[in-house]
C-alpha positions, 0 to 999 in steps of 0.5 A: 582851519585857516585856508591858504588864502586866509593865511596869505592875507595876514601881515607880520607886525612884529616878531621875537626871534628867540621866543619864536613869536610873531604878532600878525594881523589878518584881513579883518584887523584882528591881531594875534600873537603866536608861533609862525604857522600855527592854526589861527583859531588856536591863537588868542586876541592880543588883549582880552577885556570883559566889561559890564554888558560885554562879557564872554562869547563862551561862558565858563571859568576862563577869562578868554573869548571876551566879546571886546577882545574878539572885536578889537581891531588893528589901527597902527603900531610902532617899534622903538629901540632905546637904551638896549630895550626894544619896545613895540606898541600895537594899537587896537580899537573896539568899534562898538564901545570906542575902547582903545587898547595899546599893548606894549611889548618889551624885550632886549636883543638876544634875550629870551623874555617878553614883557607886556603891559596894556593901556586902555582909553575910553574913546567912546561916548559912554562910561565903561565898567571894566571887570577884567583886562589881560596883560598878555595872552598867548595861544598855540604854545605847542607845535602840533596836535597831540603834543599837549599829552607831553606837557608838564605844568609847574607852579609854586604854593606859598605860605607863612613858614613854607614858601616857594613849594614848587609842584608839578603835574601832567598838563592832562591831569588838570586840562583833560581831553574832552573830544572837541569834535564831538561837542563842537566847542572848547571846554569851559575850565582851565588851570588857574592860580590867583592871589587873595587879598593884600598878601600877593604871595600868601597862597601861590607865587605869581609865577608858573610854567610849562615844559615839554618832553623836548626840553623846551620850557616857558615861565610867566610872572605877573608883577602885582602886589594888588591882585593877579591871576593866570590861566592856562588851558586848551584851545583848538588842540594847543595850549594857551596862557593868559595873564591878568592883574586884579579882576572882579570875580577874584579880587573885587576889582572893577574900574569905571572909565568915563569918556576920556579916562584910561587904565593901565594894567600891571606888567607881566613877562613870559620867558622861554627856553628852546632847550634845557628845561626849567633851569634854562628858563629860570636863567632867562627869568633871572636875567630879566629880573636884573634888567627891570629893577632899580639900580642900587649899589647893594645889588653888587656890594652884598653886605653881610646882615645881622638881624637880632630877631630870629631865634634870638631877641624875638622882638624884645631888644634892649640896650643891655641885650643888644650891645654884646650882640653888636660886638659879636656880630662885628667880630664875626664879619657882619657889615649891617646890624638890624634892630628888629621889632620892639625898639619902639615898645613902651606900652605895658599892654604890648606893642602890636596894636599900638604901633604907628608913631615909631618913636624909640622906647625910653625904658628899653634904651635908658641912654637913648637908642642913639647909644646903640646906633652909635655902637653899631657904627663904632664897630664898623657896621651900618645901623638898621631898623625894622619898620611896618609903615603901612599899619597903625595900631588901633590903640595908637594916637595916630588912629585918632589924629590922622583923617579918616580918609587916610585909612582903608575903609569899606562900606564907609567903615574903617577896616580893622585886621588883627588889631591894626588899621591900614594906611592908604598912601594915596592920601597926603596925610598918610604919606606925609606921616611916613615921610617924617618918620623915615626922614627922622630915622635916616636923616637924623638918626643915621639909619642906613637900612630899613626892614619894611614888614607887612604882617596883615592881609587887609582883604580885597582893599579899600573903597573911596566913594564909588571906587571898588575895593580892588581898585582901591588896593591897586591904587594904594599899591601904586602909591606905595611903590611911588613912596618907596622910590621917593625914599631912595631918591632922597636917600640914595644909599638907603637899603630897603628890605621887603618883608611880609611875615617872611615871603607873603608879598614876594613879587617883582612889583616890590622887588623892582624897587626894594633891594632885598627880600625876606624869604621866610620866617621859618624858625626850624633850621631843618625846615629851611633848606627847601625854602632856601634852595628854591628862593632863587625861583622867586628872587634873584640870588643877590636879593634873596635874604636867607636866615642863618641862625647858629646858636650856642647849643648847636653842634658844629654840624648844625651850625654849618647846616644853617649857614650853608643855606645862606651862602648862595644868596644874602646872609641874614645872620642871627643867633646868640653869637656872644655866647658861643665857644671859640670853636663854634664862633670860628666856624661862624666866622669862617662861613662869613669869610667864605661868603665875602670871598665869593659874593662878587660872583653872585650878581652875575650867576644863574641858578640851577637845581641838579636834583630838581626843584625841592619838595618839602620833605626831600632828604637830599636837596641841591641848588647851584649857581653857575657863574663865569668863574666857577659853579657853586653847589649847595647840598643838604642831607636831612633825616628821611621823612617818616616811612621813607626808610634808610637813606643813602649817604651819597647822591649823584647830580648831573652838571651838563654845562661842565660836560667834558671839563676837567673839574676838581670839586673843592669844599668851600664850607665847612672846611672841616667837612668830611664830605667827599666828591668825585667828578666824571667828566664824560657823563658830567656827573658829580657824586657827593657823600655826606656821611651823616644826616643833618649836614650840608656843604658848599662846593666850588667846581671850576675848570681850573684848579681852585685857589682856596678851600680844601680839595676833596 
């Protein structure tokens, strides 16, 4: 415990009033970030670094307590305000190795977030082999000893077809009390989550958080497609959080810094809310995500997208199959028509391991693909194409004509995964090849939308000489982001969709550049609601592309069920619309009309979950958007899971932000729904009835009577 004299010898360098955080330097030059009045020993050094020969002062699973981090000493700081951002840079140095560390913190006035990044420079006389570097460390999250017992951990598992599956557990279930006073030291473990390989979200989302019993909440997000790790645990009776990019132990990453060389970490952010729990802090994170992404008109236009793939052509497009779908999609109200996988397939052995040239198939399009692209434009829609730019099939001629250095290699051998090689976009030949492809598709063919897929996990990365595999993956990742930005520089109206077998690279390194995110490849409409409802935890609503694939064999309830999930975000319409009955088609078209009527409100709204974040087998699921004009609420009622017994046809949700208001619930979609809803202003409770399982509804709740839809 620090003495009063020691506390008096500390100086405030910088503060974040909303989060209640102070960066303070003590008399030895050590700088730490935390809440005012916290025990100094519960806080962490501002930067934690492990390097070969300079490990940790306490061995275990944790990447804190590093020798270099403990030695880093203050040498200056500066604060700059620029274009609405406040940026503070705190400069540190290690007297033993000569390593300099500049940590830069960003925020905005009144905002509940703190973004961080660290730049290291070797100012010493000898090379230094880095093994892990923190982007942000924070100790003393709770205010008093014993408060850890009331903390709850939140994290999201993520998998193909099963994205955004949020979990929660008591903090003490994972970080058990060890009786530090009896042992004289902290524990060696922590709660950690990390990525594996080049699918940054193939195991978990790079997001997690803590809540306490008072309604306070914290979320953190790491912005990396090339390896990340976060940990939280106990330090001196308080909780800490440490956020990292790739490291040696989990990602085969190390970086040798010769004298004069530098390295910059991936960015990360901490968001916080003093009340309101997860809903409030996800609002802060949503606002932050909107601030950091590249400006693009798609973020406010939100055109309706039809894509021919899901449960429809499934990678088998031809002129004859596409033209009826083009006409039907336009009639339904689509504004973009995407020809998905297979448009380049002229190979009798299949296209999977032969891709790379991205030339249109002559057999699939006897009159040329331009015939279909022209038809799309003639129907008033923007043409789009699917592309998987980072791979070259093992049977593609490009696998032989591009130089060996243009591909991922490990141990001097070209890496092969699922019949594909992987391009290294740091190599000029790889980048020039893809530039020619995109400039042909966009500049010559007039394509205005590219769905960029990524269907292999290439493993830890690529080695170039003495470079580690993880460093190679990070280098490619940064070159890939630079390439994406260059496409938008040359083609400002082009829209880029980020996809990796659905949501397996769903991170804000990608989404700060690309306009949309494919949230899943899930083909079962009954499995889609938990993914659709939780998508806004990973992506801003206006970037969250959700499949809506009504089919001619669906009943009206099924059509409304699949469409409802896409209405609060971005519609990815599919299905054989051309084969529907007039009644079925009218229900699809009315859903698109409702979306167009409300979409202008989506980019300014914040998500919330009145039944909590959904579990995979929940019978009732609810997600909402809170905007300036109104609140929108999507509710699904599914069949109860096996063994759950009978289910009630009503659910009551609390909408605290509307407490005391005179609200009239209105059904926006489907207008034929037999749902009912009643509002209790005093208790801020909305009770909704969906008489049948397998139904869903989109409600509008406004303080003033709504001007459209059917009043319940």
